[in-house]
N, C-alpha and C positions, 0 to 999 in steps of 0.2 A: 362326455360331452357337456354336461352342466358345468365344470370345471369350478372357477370362484364366481360364478353368475349369481346375483343376486335373486332369491326366489321368485321376488315381483317380476321379474324378466322370464321367467318359465312360461312358456305358451306351447300352444298344441303342436306347433311345427317341431320344437325342442324335444319334446316327447316323443313325437313321430319320428324323430332320428335316432333316438335311443331304442325304439320299439321294431320298428319296421325291418332292420337287418336280422333281428334274430327271430321275429314272429313265425316264420315259415319253418325254422328247423330246430327251434326249442320253446314252442309254445308256452308250455308250461312254467318255464323260466321266465319268460316274456310276460307272462299272466301275472305272476308274482311281482316280478320288478314293477310292473304298473301299478300293483295295489300298494307297495312300498311308497313309490313315487306320489301316488294320491293320499296317502297316509300323511306325508310329510306335509304335501303343500296344504292339507285340512288344518294341519297343526299351524303350520305358518299363516293361516288365514286367522285362525281364532287368535293366535298371539300380534297380529295387527301388521305383519310383515308383507302381506299382499291383501289384494282385494279382488273381488269377482269371482269366475266360475272355474272350478278346477280343473285344468286342462287335462288331467290323468283320469278324469271320473269315467267309468265305462258305461254306464246307462244312460242313453240319449245323449252320448257324446262320442268317445271312441269306438262303440259298437258299430256307427255309422262310417267309420274310416277303417276299421280293422276287420278280416273277415273271423268269424266264430273260430275257436281252437278246433273244434270237433271238425270243422270244413278245410282246414290247413293241411292237417295230418292225420291219417286214418289210425285209429287207436289199434295196436295189435297186443291181442292178450295171449297169455302163456297158456299152453293148453294144460287142462286137469289132470291130475295123478288119478288113474284108474281106481276105484274104490278096494280093489283088492289087493292092492299095493301099498295101501296107506297103512296098514300094521307093521309091516316090515320096514317101511322107511320111519315110522316113528320110533320103533325100537333102534335104528342105527343113527337117529337124530339124538335119541337120548344118550346112547354109548358116546357120542364124540363130543370134543372139547368145545365146539362152538356155543355161544353164547346163547342160541335158540334151543339148544337140547336141556338147556339148565331150568328152561321155564317148566 
């Protein structure tokens, strides 16, 4: 979306074009992407490549345009391992070649 566009031409509309398609299905990824865009635009502002408000800022800005991540997609947690099954599980884990078993 950004292509060869100079950072001083990045506006809210362009940021929204990037975020809106993935916000409903990949909210965590979209949130991280928004944060990276914000950091790049902050850097560009400090270096004098752009001026004005950061169009990727969340507080007081994009939060009014995009729903909260928690409202977009319900968080599904994995069920907990029953307490009595924990010792045999840890034993199997330590016997395996997996990286987690070496800790």
